C-alpha positions as CSV (number, residue, x, y, z in Angstrom):
1,M,-39.5,109.5,-29.2
2,G,-43.2,109.3,-28.4
3,Q,-45.2,111.2,-25.8
4,I,-43.4,112.4,-22.7
5,V,-45.4,113.6,-19.7
6,V,-43.7,115.6,-17.0
7,W,-44.8,116.6,-13.5
8,A,-42.7,118.8,-11.2
9,D,-43.3,121.1,-8.2
10,G,-46.9,120.0,-7.9
11,R,-48.1,120.4,-11.5
12,L,-47.8,119.1,-15.1
13,R,-45.1,120.8,-17.2
14,D,-44.2,121.1,-20.8
15,P,-41.4,118.5,-21.5
16,A,-39.2,121.4,-22.9
17,E,-39.8,123.5,-19.8
18,P,-36.8,123.9,-17.3
19,V,-37.9,122.5,-14.0
20,L,-34.6,122.3,-11.9
21,T,-32.2,125.0,-10.9
22,A,-28.6,124.7,-12.2
23,V,-27.4,124.2,-8.7
24,D,-29.8,121.4,-7.8
25,H,-27.7,118.9,-6.0
26,G,-29.0,116.1,-8.1
27,V,-27.6,117.9,-11.2
28,T,-24.2,119.0,-9.7
29,V,-23.2,115.8,-7.9
30,G,-25.9,113.2,-8.5
31,D,-27.3,113.6,-5.0
32,G,-30.6,111.8,-5.6
33,V,-32.5,108.6,-5.9
34,F,-35.1,107.3,-8.3
35,E,-37.5,104.5,-9.2
36,T,-38.7,103.2,-12.6
37,C,-42.0,101.4,-12.9
38,G,-43.5,99.7,-15.9
39,V,-46.9,101.1,-16.9
40,V,-49.5,98.4,-17.5
41,H,-53.0,99.3,-18.6
42,G,-52.4,102.9,-17.4
43,T,-51.2,101.8,-14.0
44,A,-47.7,102.0,-12.5
45,F,-46.9,98.3,-11.9
46,A,-45.9,97.4,-8.3
47,L,-46.0,101.0,-7.2
48,T,-46.2,100.3,-3.5
49,R,-43.0,98.2,-3.6
50,H,-41.2,100.8,-5.7
51,L,-42.2,103.6,-3.3
52,A,-40.9,101.5,-0.3
53,R,-37.6,101.1,-2.1
54,L,-37.5,104.9,-2.9
55,V,-37.7,105.5,0.9
56,R,-35.0,102.9,1.6
57,S,-32.7,104.5,-1.0
58,A,-33.3,108.0,0.3
59,R,-32.5,106.9,3.9
60,G,-29.4,105.1,2.7
61,L,-28.3,108.3,1.0
62,G,-29.0,110.4,4.1
63,L,-32.0,112.2,2.5
64,E,-35.2,112.9,4.3
65,D,-38.1,110.5,3.6
66,P,-40.0,111.6,0.5
67,D,-43.6,112.8,0.8
68,L,-45.2,109.7,-0.7
69,D,-48.6,111.4,-0.9
70,L,-47.1,114.1,-3.0
71,V,-45.3,111.5,-5.1
72,R,-48.5,109.5,-5.6
73,S,-50.4,112.6,-6.7
74,G,-47.7,113.2,-9.3
75,V,-47.9,109.6,-10.5
76,E,-51.7,109.9,-10.8
77,A,-51.5,113.2,-12.7
78,V,-48.9,111.9,-15.2
79,L,-50.8,108.7,-15.9
80,A,-54.1,110.5,-16.4
81,A,-52.4,112.9,-18.8
82,G,-50.6,110.4,-21.0
83,T,-51.5,107.8,-23.6
84,D,-49.6,104.7,-24.7
85,L,-47.2,105.1,-21.7
86,G,-44.9,102.2,-20.9
87,R,-42.4,103.5,-18.4
88,L,-42.7,105.9,-15.4
89,R,-39.8,107.4,-13.5
90,I,-39.9,109.0,-10.0
91,T,-36.8,111.1,-9.2
92,L,-36.0,112.7,-5.8
93,T,-33.0,114.9,-5.3
94,A,-31.6,116.8,-2.3
95,G,-32.7,120.1,-4.0
96,L,-30.8,123.3,-3.9
97,G,-27.2,122.8,-2.9
98,P,-23.6,124.0,-3.2
99,L,-21.3,123.2,-6.1
100,G,-19.4,120.7,-4.0
101,S,-20.4,117.5,-2.2
102,G,-21.7,119.2,0.9
103,R,-25.4,119.2,1.3
104,T,-27.6,122.2,2.2
105,P,-30.8,121.3,4.1
106,G,-33.9,122.5,2.2
107,R,-36.8,121.5,0.0
108,Q,-36.2,118.4,-2.1
109,S,-36.9,118.3,-5.8
110,V,-39.5,115.7,-6.9
111,L,-40.1,114.8,-10.5
112,V,-42.4,112.3,-12.1
113,V,-41.9,111.6,-15.8
114,A,-43.6,109.0,-18.0
115,G,-43.1,108.0,-21.6
116,P,-43.2,105.0,-24.1
117,A,-41.3,101.8,-23.7
118,T,-40.4,98.9,-25.9
119,A,-42.1,95.6,-25.2
120,P,-40.1,93.0,-23.3
121,A,-37.9,90.9,-25.6
122,P,-35.1,88.3,-25.2
123,A,-31.8,89.9,-24.3
124,R,-28.3,90.0,-25.7
125,V,-25.6,90.6,-23.2
126,V,-21.9,91.1,-23.0
127,R,-19.2,90.8,-20.3
128,V,-17.4,94.1,-19.4
129,P,-14.1,94.7,-17.6
130,W,-15.6,97.0,-14.9
131,T,-16.9,96.0,-11.4
132,R,-19.5,96.8,-8.9
133,N,-18.1,97.8,-5.5
134,E,-20.1,95.7,-3.0
135,R,-18.6,97.8,-0.2
136,S,-19.5,101.1,-1.6
137,A,-21.4,103.6,0.6
138,V,-24.2,103.5,-2.0
139,A,-24.2,99.7,-2.7
140,G,-27.7,98.5,-3.2
141,L,-29.2,102.0,-3.4
142,K,-30.9,103.2,-6.6
143,T,-29.2,106.6,-6.9
144,T,-29.1,109.0,-9.8
145,S,-25.3,108.6,-10.0
146,Y,-25.5,106.4,-13.1
147,A,-22.4,107.3,-15.1
148,E,-20.7,103.9,-14.7
149,N,-23.9,102.3,-16.0
150,V,-23.9,104.6,-19.0
151,V,-20.3,103.7,-19.9
152,A,-20.9,100.0,-19.5
153,L,-24.2,100.0,-21.4
154,A,-22.5,102.0,-24.3
155,R,-19.9,99.2,-24.5
156,A,-22.7,96.6,-24.7
157,V,-24.5,98.5,-27.5
158,A,-21.3,99.0,-29.4
159,G,-20.9,95.2,-29.3
160,G,-24.4,94.6,-30.7
161,A,-25.9,93.8,-27.3
162,D,-28.5,95.5,-25.1
163,E,-27.1,94.9,-21.6
164,A,-23.8,94.4,-19.9
165,L,-23.1,92.0,-17.0
166,L,-20.7,93.1,-14.2
167,A,-18.8,91.2,-11.5
168,N,-18.1,92.7,-8.1
169,T,-14.7,93.4,-6.7
170,V,-14.2,89.8,-5.4
171,G,-15.0,88.2,-8.7
172,D,-18.6,87.2,-8.1
173,L,-21.4,87.7,-10.6
174,C,-23.3,90.8,-9.6
175,E,-25.9,92.4,-12.0
176,G,-26.4,94.3,-15.2
177,T,-26.4,98.0,-15.7
178,G,-30.1,98.2,-15.2
179,S,-31.1,94.6,-14.5
180,N,-30.7,91.7,-12.1
181,V,-29.4,88.4,-13.5
182,F,-30.5,84.8,-12.9
183,V,-28.4,81.7,-13.8
184,E,-30.0,78.4,-14.7
185,R,-27.8,75.4,-14.0
186,S,-28.1,72.0,-12.3
187,G,-31.9,72.2,-12.4
188,E,-32.1,75.5,-10.5
189,L,-32.5,79.2,-11.4
190,V,-30.3,81.2,-9.0
191,T,-29.7,84.9,-8.6
192,P,-26.7,86.6,-6.9
193,P,-27.4,87.6,-3.2
194,L,-27.8,91.2,-2.2
195,S,-24.4,90.9,-0.4
196,S,-22.8,90.9,-3.9
197,G,-23.7,94.6,-4.2
198,C,-26.6,94.2,-6.6
199,L,-29.7,96.2,-6.4
200,A,-32.7,94.6,-4.6
201,G,-34.7,94.6,-7.8
202,I,-38.5,94.6,-7.6
203,T,-38.9,92.2,-10.5
204,R,-36.1,90.0,-9.0
205,E,-38.1,90.0,-5.7
206,L,-41.3,89.0,-7.5
207,V,-39.6,86.3,-9.5
208,L,-38.3,84.7,-6.3
209,E,-41.7,85.0,-4.5
210,W,-43.9,83.9,-7.4
211,S,-41.6,81.1,-8.5
212,A,-41.6,79.7,-4.9
213,D,-45.4,79.9,-4.9
214,A,-45.4,77.8,-8.1
215,G,-43.0,75.2,-6.7
216,L,-40.2,76.1,-9.1
217,P,-36.6,75.7,-7.9
218,V,-35.7,79.4,-8.0
219,R,-33.7,80.9,-5.2
220,E,-31.1,83.4,-4.1
221,A,-27.5,82.1,-4.2
222,A,-25.4,81.6,-1.2
223,H,-22.6,84.2,-0.7
224,G,-19.8,83.4,-3.1
225,E,-21.8,80.7,-4.9
226,L,-21.9,82.4,-8.3
227,G,-18.5,83.5,-9.5
228,Y,-18.3,85.6,-12.6
229,A,-16.7,82.6,-14.3
230,V,-20.2,80.9,-14.3
231,L,-20.6,82.8,-17.5
232,D,-18.1,80.5,-19.1
233,E,-20.5,77.7,-18.3
234,V,-23.2,79.6,-20.1
235,D,-20.9,80.2,-23.1
236,A,-20.2,76.4,-23.2
237,G,-23.9,75.6,-23.1
238,R,-23.9,74.0,-19.6
239,A,-25.9,76.9,-18.1
240,H,-28.5,79.5,-19.1
241,L,-29.2,83.1,-18.3
242,A,-32.2,85.4,-17.7
243,I,-32.3,89.1,-16.7
244,T,-35.0,91.0,-14.9
245,G,-36.0,94.6,-14.7
246,S,-39.1,96.7,-14.1
247,V,-39.8,97.5,-17.7
248,R,-38.3,94.4,-19.3
249,T,-39.9,92.1,-16.7
250,I,-38.1,88.7,-16.8
251,V,-36.6,87.6,-20.2
252,P,-34.2,84.9,-21.3
253,V,-30.8,85.8,-22.6
254,V,-30.2,84.6,-26.1
255,A,-26.7,85.8,-26.8
256,L,-23.5,86.2,-24.7
257,D,-20.6,88.2,-26.1
258,G,-22.1,87.8,-29.6
259,R,-22.5,84.1,-29.3
260,E,-26.1,82.7,-29.6
261,I,-27.2,80.7,-26.6
262,E,-30.4,78.8,-25.8
263,P,-33.0,79.8,-23.1
264,G,-33.2,77.2,-20.4
265,P,-36.4,75.3,-19.8
266,L,-36.7,76.5,-16.2
267,T,-36.1,80.1,-17.3
268,V,-39.0,79.7,-19.7
269,R,-41.3,78.4,-17.0
270,A,-40.3,81.3,-14.7
271,C,-41.1,83.8,-17.4
272,E,-44.5,82.2,-17.9
273,T,-45.2,82.2,-14.2
274,Y,-44.2,85.8,-13.9
275,A,-46.4,86.9,-16.8
276,W,-49.4,85.0,-15.4
277,R,-49.1,86.5,-11.9
278,A,-48.4,90.0,-13.1
279,A,-51.6,89.9,-15.2
280,Q,-53.6,89.1,-12.0
281,Q,-52.3,91.9,-9.8
282,L,-50.9,95.3,-10.8
283,D,-49.7,96.3,-7.3
284,P,-48.5,93.0,-5.8
């Protein structure tokens, strides 16, 4: 599994050491939020943007703002203690709570964990029958309630893929279990709007910004522009796909439902642009 470094309650811990109570609300009902950063040259990539989203997710869930100075100290401690790290995760939960959904005010639990990661590689994806609820109370928030993603990703892996793509409840293309999706067609690279219920991915955000700076036709779709049926166009070779994530960065999709597909030329250019910009600035 490689080295795992754990920081909790203000200090480094042995990875096998228990650090949460059995009645932590993040454990009992998934009452928490998190962020995952890629680690590049010993630095948490785009940490400032990730911490800003951590605050937005906490507020959306009704949690108090996290102590970002405390979080940063945990990040620094973990990165200083580890070697060959590729992924860093920050988790914030509501802390001690009842067994039910009600929340007890008190000290939050803050964990910072880092470990190895595989290098970015072209993705193989599948369609799955489940949907994102774009009207959910937690739509667009990065919460620790990840069970539906676990189920969908297991379906993908069972089908020889490494990601699953989901529609939302009105039949629009939304996102993957841990990624945003871009569709290349008609000379543009387009990603579903946040109104679809997808997460406001940090890599998605940077791809949009950096591609615009480079003069590439990459944009957010209009509401309802990208139906889930656009994947039929991909299957027929009339469109192409890319997915983005904080550890995988931006990569082309080379298989859909077990069928090999070609990366699009604009996708390749967007990947090259992202790699070049990311190498220039670790906290954009």
